[in-house]
PDB file of N, CA, C and O in Angstrom, chain B, residues numbered from 101:
ATOM      1  N   MET B 101     140.617  13.719 -32.767  1.00  0.00           N
ATOM      2  CA  MET B 101     139.732  14.765 -32.873  1.00  0.00           C
ATOM      3  C   MET B 101     138.229  14.114 -32.554  1.00  0.00           C
ATOM      4  O   MET B 101     137.522  14.506 -31.625  1.00  0.00           O
ATOM      5  N   PRO B 102     137.885  13.117 -33.427  1.00  0.00           N
ATOM      6  CA  PRO B 102     136.242  12.831 -33.293  1.00  0.00           C
ATOM      7  C   PRO B 102     136.041  12.083 -31.946  1.00  0.00           C
ATOM      8  O   PRO B 102     134.953  12.220 -31.387  1.00  0.00           O
ATOM      9  N   SER B 103     137.012  11.290 -31.366  1.00  0.00           N
ATOM     10  CA  SER B 103     136.903  10.806 -30.049  1.00  0.00           C
ATOM     11  C   SER B 103     136.742  11.956 -28.914  1.00  0.00           C
ATOM     12  O   SER B 103     135.945  11.824 -27.985  1.00  0.00           O
ATOM     13  N   GLU B 104     137.536  13.048 -29.066  1.00  0.00           N
ATOM     14  CA  GLU B 104     137.291  14.179 -28.228  1.00  0.00           C
ATOM     15  C   GLU B 104     135.988  14.968 -28.366  1.00  0.00           C
ATOM     16  O   GLU B 104     135.619  15.639 -27.401  1.00  0.00           O
ATOM     17  N   LEU B 105     135.086  14.936 -29.756  1.00  0.00           N
ATOM     18  CA  LEU B 105     133.940  15.381 -29.906  1.00  0.00           C
ATOM     19  C   LEU B 105     133.066  14.340 -29.075  1.00  0.00           C
ATOM     20  O   LEU B 105     132.324  14.699 -28.161  1.00  0.00           O
ATOM     21  N   LYS B 106     133.208  13.134 -29.443  1.00  0.00           N
ATOM     22  CA  LYS B 106     132.263  12.113 -28.834  1.00  0.00           C
ATOM     23  C   LYS B 106     132.232  12.056 -27.055  1.00  0.00           C
ATOM     24  O   LYS B 106     131.271  11.722 -26.362  1.00  0.00           O
ATOM     25  N   GLU B 107     133.474  12.452 -26.632  1.00  0.00           N
ATOM     26  CA  GLU B 107     133.717  12.592 -25.272  1.00  0.00           C
ATOM     27  C   GLU B 107     132.856  13.796 -24.708  1.00  0.00           C
ATOM     28  O   GLU B 107     132.216  13.687 -23.662  1.00  0.00           O
ATOM     29  N   ARG B 108     132.883  15.068 -25.545  1.00  0.00           N
ATOM     30  CA  ARG B 108     132.472  16.089 -25.014  1.00  0.00           C
ATOM     31  C   ARG B 108     130.859  16.099 -25.055  1.00  0.00           C
ATOM     32  O   ARG B 108     130.142  16.626 -24.204  1.00  0.00           O
ATOM     33  N   ARG B 109     130.430  15.419 -26.203  1.00  0.00           N
ATOM     34  CA  ARG B 109     129.004  15.291 -26.403  1.00  0.00           C
ATOM     35  C   ARG B 109     128.548  14.512 -25.267  1.00  0.00           C
ATOM     36  O   ARG B 109     127.444  14.829 -24.823  1.00  0.00           O
ATOM     37  N   GLY B 110     129.191  13.524 -24.683  1.00  0.00           N
ATOM     38  CA  GLY B 110     128.569  12.807 -23.758  1.00  0.00           C
ATOM     39  C   GLY B 110     128.325  13.289 -22.418  1.00  0.00           C
ATOM     40  O   GLY B 110     127.396  12.969 -21.677  1.00  0.00           O
ATOM     41  N   ARG B 111     129.405  14.213 -22.161  1.00  0.00           N
ATOM     42  CA  ARG B 111     129.443  15.111 -21.007  1.00  0.00           C
ATOM     43  C   ARG B 111     128.147  16.103 -21.133  1.00  0.00           C
ATOM     44  O   ARG B 111     127.280  16.230 -20.268  1.00  0.00           O
ATOM     45  N   VAL B 112     128.198  16.771 -22.379  1.00  0.00           N
ATOM     46  CA  VAL B 112     126.960  17.439 -22.573  1.00  0.00           C
ATOM     47  C   VAL B 112     125.671  16.781 -22.195  1.00  0.00           C
ATOM     48  O   VAL B 112     124.861  17.340 -21.457  1.00  0.00           O
ATOM     49  N   ASN B 113     125.477  15.548 -22.724  1.00  0.00           N
ATOM     50  CA  ASN B 113     124.188  14.962 -22.710  1.00  0.00           C
ATOM     51  C   ASN B 113     124.146  14.663 -21.145  1.00  0.00           C
ATOM     52  O   ASN B 113     123.152  14.957 -20.480  1.00  0.00           O
ATOM     53  N   ASP B 114     125.167  14.120 -20.644  1.00  0.00           N
ATOM     54  CA  ASP B 114     124.992  13.823 -19.069  1.00  0.00           C
ATOM     55  C   ASP B 114     124.467  15.083 -18.131  1.00  0.00           C
ATOM     56  O   ASP B 114     123.687  14.923 -17.193  1.00  0.00           O
ATOM     57  N   ALA B 115     125.006  16.336 -18.523  1.00  0.00           N
ATOM     58  CA  ALA B 115     124.792  17.540 -17.802  1.00  0.00           C
ATOM     59  C   ALA B 115     123.200  17.749 -18.256  1.00  0.00           C
ATOM     60  O   ALA B 115     122.333  18.061 -17.439  1.00  0.00           O
ATOM     61  N   VAL B 116     122.977  17.567 -19.454  1.00  0.00           N
ATOM     62  CA  VAL B 116     121.370  17.881 -19.846  1.00  0.00           C
ATOM     63  C   VAL B 116     120.372  17.034 -19.067  1.00  0.00           C
ATOM     64  O   VAL B 116     119.345  17.460 -18.538  1.00  0.00           O
ATOM     65  N   ILE B 117     120.871  15.599 -19.066  1.00  0.00           N
ATOM     66  CA  ILE B 117     120.051  14.975 -18.347  1.00  0.00           C
ATOM     67  C   ILE B 117     119.815  15.226 -17.066  1.00  0.00           C
ATOM     68  O   ILE B 117     118.678  15.162 -16.600  1.00  0.00           O
ATOM     69  N   GLY B 118     120.857  15.537 -16.370  1.00  0.00           N
ATOM     70  CA  GLY B 118     120.809  15.980 -14.736  1.00  0.00           C
ATOM     71  C   GLY B 118     119.855  17.092 -14.600  1.00  0.00           C
ATOM     72  O   GLY B 118     118.994  17.155 -13.723  1.00  0.00           O
ATOM     73  N   LEU B 119     120.129  18.257 -15.827  1.00  0.00           N
ATOM     74  CA  LEU B 119     119.311  19.504 -15.454  1.00  0.00           C
ATOM     75  C   LEU B 119     117.770  19.133 -15.819  1.00  0.00           C
ATOM     76  O   LEU B 119     116.872  19.813 -15.322  1.00  0.00           O
ATOM     77  N   SER B 120     117.496  18.154 -16.606  1.00  0.00           N
ATOM     78  CA  SER B 120     116.213  17.805 -16.948  1.00  0.00           C
ATOM     79  C   SER B 120     115.549  17.242 -15.698  1.00  0.00           C
ATOM     80  O   SER B 120     114.418  17.611 -15.385  1.00  0.00           O
ATOM     81  N   ILE B 121     116.274  16.300 -14.933  1.00  0.00           N
ATOM     82  CA  ILE B 121     115.606  15.868 -13.819  1.00  0.00           C
ATOM     83  C   ILE B 121     115.365  16.870 -12.748  1.00  0.00           C
ATOM     84  O   ILE B 121     114.356  16.865 -12.044  1.00  0.00           O
ATOM     85  N   SER B 122     116.403  17.793 -12.648  1.00  0.00           N
ATOM     86  CA  SER B 122     116.021  19.059 -11.717  1.00  0.00           C
ATOM     87  C   SER B 122     115.106  19.827 -12.098  1.00  0.00           C
ATOM     88  O   SER B 122     114.464  20.396 -11.215  1.00  0.00           O
ATOM     89  N   GLY B 123     114.730  20.105 -13.669  1.00  0.00           N
ATOM     90  CA  GLY B 123     113.658  20.787 -13.885  1.00  0.00           C
ATOM     91  C   GLY B 123     112.339  19.891 -13.608  1.00  0.00           C
ATOM     92  O   GLY B 123     111.336  20.592 -13.476  1.00  0.00           O
ATOM     93  N   ILE B 124     112.132  18.612 -13.499  1.00  0.00           N
ATOM     94  CA  ILE B 124     110.972  17.876 -13.349  1.00  0.00           C
ATOM     95  C   ILE B 124     110.877  18.271 -11.948  1.00  0.00           C
ATOM     96  O   ILE B 124     109.868  18.860 -11.559  1.00  0.00           O
ATOM     97  N   VAL B 125     112.034  17.943 -10.994  1.00  0.00           N
ATOM     98  CA  VAL B 125     111.891  18.229  -9.570  1.00  0.00           C
ATOM     99  C   VAL B 125     111.223  19.646  -9.240  1.00  0.00           C
ATOM    100  O   VAL B 125     110.358  19.807  -8.380  1.00  0.00           O
ATOM    101  N   GLY B 126     111.724  20.583 -10.005  1.00  0.00           N
ATOM    102  CA  GLY B 126     111.239  21.813  -9.765  1.00  0.00           C
ATOM    103  C   GLY B 126     109.599  22.115 -10.081  1.00  0.00           C
ATOM    104  O   GLY B 126     108.784  22.864  -9.542  1.00  0.00           O
ATOM    105  N   GLY B 127     109.515  21.155 -11.230  1.00  0.00           N
ATOM    106  CA  GLY B 127     108.031  21.431 -11.589  1.00  0.00           C
ATOM    107  C   GLY B 127     107.013  20.760 -10.474  1.00  0.00           C
ATOM    108  O   GLY B 127     105.867  21.156 -10.267  1.00  0.00           O
ATOM    109  N   MET B 128     107.531  19.889  -9.940  1.00  0.00           N
ATOM    110  CA  MET B 128     107.059  19.054  -9.042  1.00  0.00           C
ATOM    111  C   MET B 128     106.737  19.778  -7.844  1.00  0.00           C
ATOM    112  O   MET B 128     105.666  19.634  -7.253  1.00  0.00           O
ATOM    113  N   ILE B 129     107.579  20.491  -7.510  1.00  0.00           N
ATOM    114  CA  ILE B 129     107.767  21.154  -6.252  1.00  0.00           C
ATOM    115  C   ILE B 129     106.657  22.456  -6.351  1.00  0.00           C
ATOM    116  O   ILE B 129     105.829  22.762  -5.493  1.00  0.00           O
ATOM    117  N   GLY B 130     106.881  23.073  -7.567  1.00  0.00           N
ATOM    118  CA  GLY B 130     105.897  24.135  -7.905  1.00  0.00           C
ATOM    119  C   GLY B 130     104.287  23.688  -7.949  1.00  0.00           C
ATOM    120  O   GLY B 130     103.410  24.482  -7.606  1.00  0.00           O
ATOM    121  N   ILE B 131     103.991  22.334  -8.407  1.00  0.00           N
ATOM    122  CA  ILE B 131     102.831  21.818  -8.476  1.00  0.00           C
ATOM    123  C   ILE B 131     102.160  21.805  -6.704  1.00  0.00           C
ATOM    124  O   ILE B 131     101.119  22.281  -6.252  1.00  0.00           O
ATOM    125  N   VAL B 132     103.207  21.095  -6.085  1.00  0.00           N
ATOM    126  CA  VAL B 132     102.843  20.766  -4.545  1.00  0.00           C
ATOM    127  C   VAL B 132     102.502  22.081  -4.068  1.00  0.00           C
ATOM    128  O   VAL B 132     101.428  22.231  -3.487  1.00  0.00           O
ATOM    129  N   GLY B 133     103.370  23.159  -4.261  1.00  0.00           N
ATOM    130  CA  GLY B 133     103.034  24.401  -3.638  1.00  0.00           C
ATOM    131  C   GLY B 133     101.780  24.938  -3.883  1.00  0.00           C
ATOM    132  O   GLY B 133     101.042  25.406  -3.016  1.00  0.00           O
ATOM    133  N   LEU B 134     101.489  24.853  -5.336  1.00  0.00           N
ATOM    134  CA  LEU B 134     100.144  25.325  -5.828  1.00  0.00           C
ATOM    135  C   LEU B 134      98.930  24.554  -5.011  1.00  0.00           C
ATOM    136  O   LEU B 134      97.944  25.095  -4.510  1.00  0.00           O
ATOM    137  N   ALA B 135      99.251  23.190  -5.009  1.00  0.00           N
ATOM    138  CA  ALA B 135      98.098  22.382  -4.436  1.00  0.00           C
ATOM    139  C   ALA B 135      97.872  22.737  -2.951  1.00  0.00           C
ATOM    140  O   ALA B 135      96.757  22.745  -2.431  1.00  0.00           O
ATOM    141  N   LEU B 136      99.076  23.043  -2.283  1.00  0.00           N
ATOM    142  CA  LEU B 136      98.860  23.450  -0.732  1.00  0.00           C
ATOM    143  C   LEU B 136      98.452  24.833  -0.331  1.00  0.00           C
ATOM    144  O   LEU B 136      98.396  25.170   0.852  1.00  0.00           O
ATOM    145  N   ILE B 137      98.128  25.744  -1.474  1.00  0.00           N
ATOM    146  CA  ILE B 137      97.773  27.157  -1.198  1.00  0.00           C
ATOM    147  C   ILE B 137      96.638  27.120  -0.368  1.00  0.00           C
ATOM    148  O   ILE B 137      96.591  27.614   0.759  1.00  0.00           O
ATOM    149  N   PRO B 138      95.483  26.372  -1.088  1.00  0.00           N
ATOM    150  CA  PRO B 138      94.214  26.736   0.012  1.00  0.00           C
ATOM    151  C   PRO B 138      94.385  25.855   1.491  1.00  0.00           C
ATOM    152  O   PRO B 138      93.683  26.219   2.435  1.00  0.00           O
ATOM    153  N   VAL B 139      95.116  24.953   1.633  1.00  0.00           N
ATOM    154  CA  VAL B 139      95.180  24.445   2.996  1.00  0.00           C
ATOM    155  C   VAL B 139      96.100  25.297   4.007  1.00  0.00           C
ATOM    156  O   VAL B 139      95.891  25.394   5.216  1.00  0.00           O
ATOM    157  N   SER B 140      97.221  25.932   3.251  1.00  0.00           N
ATOM    158  CA  SER B 140      98.193  26.744   4.088  1.00  0.00           C
ATOM    159  C   SER B 140      98.013  28.115   4.105  1.00  0.00           C
ATOM    160  O   SER B 140      98.847  28.903   4.553  1.00  0.00           O
ATOM    161  N   PHE B 141      96.590  28.522   3.469  1.00  0.00           N
ATOM    162  CA  PHE B 141      96.405  29.983   3.542  1.00  0.00           C
ATOM    163  C   PHE B 141      97.417  30.725   2.584  1.00  0.00           C
ATOM    164  O   PHE B 141      97.703  31.883   2.888  1.00  0.00           O
ATOM    165  N   GLY B 142      97.926  30.228   1.573  1.00  0.00           N
ATOM    166  CA  GLY B 142      99.019  31.068   0.875  1.00  0.00           C
ATOM    167  C   GLY B 142     100.372  30.974   1.192  1.00  0.00           C
ATOM    168  O   GLY B 142     101.189  31.305   0.333  1.00  0.00           O
ATOM    169  N   ALA B 143     100.828  30.492   2.515  1.00  0.00           N
ATOM    170  CA  ALA B 143     101.899  30.209   2.950  1.00  0.00           C
ATOM    171  C   ALA B 143     102.901  29.356   2.112  1.00  0.00           C
ATOM    172  O   ALA B 143     104.123  29.495   2.166  1.00  0.00           O
ATOM    173  N   SER B 144     102.284  28.518   1.386  1.00  0.00           N
ATOM    174  CA  SER B 144     102.933  27.652   0.511  1.00  0.00           C
ATOM    175  C   SER B 144     103.508  28.188  -0.912  1.00  0.00           C
ATOM    176  O   SER B 144     104.106  27.543  -1.772  1.00  0.00           O
ATOM    177  N   LEU B 145     103.163  29.501  -0.902  1.00  0.00           N
ATOM    178  CA  LEU B 145     103.623  30.433  -2.221  1.00  0.00           C
ATOM    179  C   LEU B 145     104.870  30.408  -2.334  1.00  0.00           C
ATOM    180  O   LEU B 145     105.255  30.381  -3.503  1.00  0.00           O
ATOM    181  N   ARG B 146     105.792  30.406  -1.419  1.00  0.00           N
ATOM    182  CA  ARG B 146     107.276  30.396  -1.450  1.00  0.00           C
ATOM    183  C   ARG B 146     107.580  29.172  -2.251  1.00  0.00           C
ATOM    184  O   ARG B 146     108.284  29.196  -3.260  1.00  0.00           O
ATOM    185  N   LEU B 147     106.952  27.968  -1.697  1.00  0.00           N
ATOM    186  CA  LEU B 147     107.366  26.516  -2.343  1.00  0.00           C
ATOM    187  C   LEU B 147     107.010  26.780  -3.648  1.00  0.00           C
ATOM    188  O   LEU B 147     107.831  26.257  -4.401  1.00  0.00           O
ATOM    189  N   THR B 148     105.932  27.507  -4.383  1.00  0.00           N
ATOM    190  CA  THR B 148     105.707  27.427  -5.796  1.00  0.00           C
ATOM    191  C   THR B 148     106.728  28.300  -6.385  1.00  0.00           C
ATOM    192  O   THR B 148     107.268  27.891  -7.413  1.00  0.00           O
ATOM    193  N   ILE B 149     107.092  29.460  -5.895  1.00  0.00           N
ATOM    194  CA  ILE B 149     107.994  30.146  -6.388  1.00  0.00           C
ATOM    195  C   ILE B 149     109.548  29.496  -6.463  1.00  0.00           C
ATOM    196  O   ILE B 149     110.349  29.742  -7.364  1.00  0.00           O
ATOM    197  N   ALA B 150     109.746  28.769  -5.520  1.00  0.00           N
ATOM    198  CA  ALA B 150     110.958  28.003  -5.323  1.00  0.00           C
ATOM    199  C   ALA B 150     110.913  26.883  -6.619  1.00  0.00           C
ATOM    200  O   ALA B 150     111.944  26.634  -7.243  1.00  0.00           O
ATOM    201  N   GLY B 151     109.835  26.349  -6.897  1.00  0.00           N
ATOM    202  CA  GLY B 151     109.731  25.467  -8.062  1.00  0.00           C
ATOM    203  C   GLY B 151     109.871  25.905  -9.301  1.00  0.00           C
ATOM    204  O   GLY B 151     110.446  25.278 -10.190  1.00  0.00           O
ATOM    205  N   VAL B 152     109.285  27.146  -9.435  1.00  0.00           N
ATOM    206  CA  VAL B 152     109.362  27.920 -10.730  1.00  0.00           C
ATOM    207  C   VAL B 152     110.745  28.364 -11.044  1.00  0.00           C
ATOM    208  O   VAL B 152     111.214  28.348 -12.182  1.00  0.00           O
ATOM    209  N   VAL B 153     111.413  28.785  -9.912  1.00  0.00           N
ATOM    210  CA  VAL B 153     112.850  29.210  -9.965  1.00  0.00           C
ATOM    211  C   VAL B 153     113.778  28.102 -10.422  1.00  0.00           C
ATOM    212  O   VAL B 153     114.488  28.248 -11.417  1.00  0.00           O
ATOM    213  N   ILE B 154     113.773  26.980  -9.685  1.00  0.00           N
ATOM    214  CA  ILE B 154     114.520  25.788 -10.034  1.00  0.00           C
ATOM    215  C   ILE B 154     114.139  25.187 -11.475  1.00  0.00           C
ATOM    216  O   ILE B 154     115.068  24.662 -12.088  1.00  0.00           O
ATOM    217  N   GLY B 155     112.950  25.207 -12.042  1.00  0.00           N
ATOM    218  CA  GLY B 155     112.576  24.781 -13.416  1.00  0.00           C
ATOM    219  C   GLY B 155     113.281  25.724 -14.386  1.00  0.00           C
ATOM    220  O   GLY B 155     114.109  25.342 -15.212  1.00  0.00           O
ATOM    221  N   ALA B 156     112.864  27.057 -14.211  1.00  0.00           N
ATOM    222  CA  ALA B 156     113.488  28.087 -15.130  1.00  0.00           C
ATOM    223  C   ALA B 156     114.955  28.017 -15.135  1.00  0.00           C
ATOM    224  O   ALA B 156     115.463  27.875 -16.247  1.00  0.00           O
ATOM    225  N   SER B 157     115.679  28.081 -14.199  1.00  0.00           N
ATOM    226  CA  SER B 157     117.118  28.110 -14.238  1.00  0.00           C
ATOM    227  C   SER B 157     117.718  26.812 -14.793  1.00  0.00           C
ATOM    228  O   SER B 157     118.742  26.832 -15.475  1.00  0.00           O
ATOM    229  N   SER B 158     117.068  25.695 -14.493  1.00  0.00           N
ATOM    230  CA  SER B 158     117.463  24.407 -15.179  1.00  0.00           C
ATOM    231  C   SER B 158     116.964  24.495 -16.762  1.00  0.00           C
ATOM    232  O   SER B 158     117.526  23.609 -17.405  1.00  0.00           O
ATOM    233  N   GLY B 159     116.189  25.196 -17.475  1.00  0.00           N
ATOM    234  CA  GLY B 159     115.874  25.269 -18.681  1.00  0.00           C
ATOM    235  C   GLY B 159     116.873  26.116 -19.252  1.00  0.00           C
ATOM    236  O   GLY B 159     117.402  25.775 -20.309  1.00  0.00           O
ATOM    237  N   ILE B 160     117.221  27.264 -18.635  1.00  0.00           N
ATOM    238  CA  ILE B 160     118.302  28.354 -18.940  1.00  0.00           C
ATOM    239  C   ILE B 160     119.510  27.540 -19.064  1.00  0.00           C
ATOM    240  O   ILE B 160     120.060  27.494 -20.164  1.00  0.00           O
ATOM    241  N   ALA B 161     120.043  26.822 -17.964  1.00  0.00           N
ATOM    242  CA  ALA B 161     121.359  26.176 -18.131  1.00  0.00           C
ATOM    243  C   ALA B 161     121.498  25.089 -19.257  1.00  0.00           C
ATOM    244  O   ALA B 161     122.566  24.829 -19.812  1.00  0.00           O
ATOM    245  N   GLN B 162     120.098  24.386 -19.576  1.00  0.00           N
ATOM    246  CA  GLN B 162     120.279  23.445 -20.728  1.00  0.00           C
ATOM    247  C   GLN B 162     120.405  24.103 -21.862  1.00  0.00           C
ATOM    248  O   GLN B 162     121.213  23.654 -22.674  1.00  0.00           O
ATOM    249  N   GLY B 163     119.730  25.182 -22.158  1.00  0.00           N
ATOM    250  CA  GLY B 163     119.920  25.889 -23.243  1.00  0.00           C
ATOM    251  C   GLY B 163     121.476  26.389 -23.556  1.00  0.00           C
ATOM    252  O   GLY B 163     122.002  26.302 -24.666  1.00  0.00           O
ATOM    253  N   GLY B 164     122.024  26.856 -22.531  1.00  0.00           N
ATOM    254  CA  GLY B 164     123.482  27.058 -22.367  1.00  0.00           C
ATOM    255  C   GLY B 164     124.338  26.109 -22.703  1.00  0.00           C
ATOM    256  O   GLY B 164     125.360  26.430 -23.309  1.00  0.00           O
ATOM    257  N   PHE B 165     124.069  24.689 -22.357  1.00  0.00           N
ATOM    258  CA  PHE B 165     124.908  23.658 -22.508  1.00  0.00           C
ATOM    259  C   PHE B 165     124.728  23.425 -24.227  1.00  0.00           C
ATOM    260  O   PHE B 165     125.676  23.242 -24.990  1.00  0.00           O
ATOM    261  N   ARG B 166     123.377  23.474 -24.601  1.00  0.00           N
ATOM    262  CA  ARG B 166     123.258  23.177 -25.981  1.00  0.00           C
ATOM    263  C   ARG B 166     123.854  24.028 -26.999  1.00  0.00           C
ATOM    264  O   ARG B 166     124.318  23.533 -28.025  1.00  0.00           O
ATOM    265  N   ILE B 167     123.868  25.242 -26.782  1.00  0.00           N
ATOM    266  CA  ILE B 167     124.242  26.401 -27.391  1.00  0.00           C
ATOM    267  C   ILE B 167     125.994  26.176 -27.379  1.00  0.00           C
ATOM    268  O   ILE B 167     126.679  26.100 -28.399  1.00  0.00           O
ATOM    269  N   HIS B 168     126.418  26.108 -26.219  1.00  0.00           N
ATOM    270  CA  HIS B 168     127.832  25.671 -26.399  1.00  0.00           C
ATOM    271  C   HIS B 168     128.468  24.687 -27.031  1.00  0.00           C
ATOM    272  O   HIS B 168     129.589  24.841 -27.514  1.00  0.00           O
ATOM    273  N   GLU B 169     127.710  23.430 -27.090  1.00  0.00           N
ATOM    274  CA  GLU B 169     127.762  22.281 -27.834  1.00  0.00           C
ATOM    275  C   GLU B 169     127.754  22.744 -29.304  1.00  0.00           C
ATOM    276  O   GLU B 169     128.591  22.264 -30.068  1.00  0.00           O
ATOM    277  N   ALA B 170     126.881  23.624 -29.735  1.00  0.00           N
ATOM    278  CA  ALA B 170     126.554  23.893 -31.120  1.00  0.00           C
ATOM    279  C   ALA B 170     127.611  24.687 -31.662  1.00  0.00           C
ATOM    280  O   ALA B 170     127.978  24.567 -32.831  1.00  0.00           O
ATOM    281  N   VAL B 171     128.258  25.729 -30.617  1.00  0.00           N
ATOM    282  CA  VAL B 171     129.340  26.360 -31.178  1.00  0.00           C
ATOM    283  C   VAL B 171     130.650  25.727 -31.235  1.00  0.00           C
ATOM    284  O   VAL B 171     131.453  25.989 -32.130  1.00  0.00           O
ATOM    285  N   LYS B 172     130.890  24.870 -30.265  1.00  0.00           N
ATOM    286  CA  LYS B 172     132.026  23.948 -30.382  1.00  0.00           C
ATOM    287  C   LYS B 172     132.030  22.965 -31.517  1.00  0.00           C
ATOM    288  O   LYS B 172     133.154  22.706 -31.946  1.00  0.00           O
ATOM    289  N   GLN B 173     131.061  22.384 -32.076  1.00  0.00           N
ATOM    290  CA  GLN B 173     130.798  21.442 -32.949  1.00  0.00           C
ATOM    291  C   GLN B 173     131.174  22.363 -34.285  1.00  0.00           C
ATOM    292  O   GLN B 173     131.942  21.885 -35.120  1.00  0.00           O
ATOM    293  N   ASN B 174     130.700  23.494 -34.439  1.00  0.00           N
ATOM    294  CA  ASN B 174     130.947  24.368 -35.894  1.00  0.00           C
ATOM    295  C   ASN B 174     132.368  24.776 -35.725  1.00  0.00           C
ATOM    296  O   ASN B 174     132.738  25.342 -36.754  1.00  0.00           O
ATOM    297  N   GLN B 175     133.245  24.714 -34.889  1.00  0.00           N
ATOM    298  CA  GLN B 175     134.613  25.230 -34.911  1.00  0.00           C
ATOM    299  C   GLN B 175     135.301  24.309 -35.644  1.00  0.00           C
ATOM    300  O   GLN B 175     136.505  24.458 -35.850  1.00  0.00           O
TER     301      GLN B 175
END
């Protein structure tokens, strides 16, 4: 049982690390989109929105993984 918990925690941590990286990338896309708005006359607004969506979905998925891990650990 303890090895099973350790293995599951390792998988959850790997997933959270991957999602953190995608959140950082989403944030960078959003910043680039904001920086390009004056140059592109607002056309880069789609890039900004995409960055926000990527970052937000990454955060939501991380929360889901953490909640799942807490529920499984308390069983």
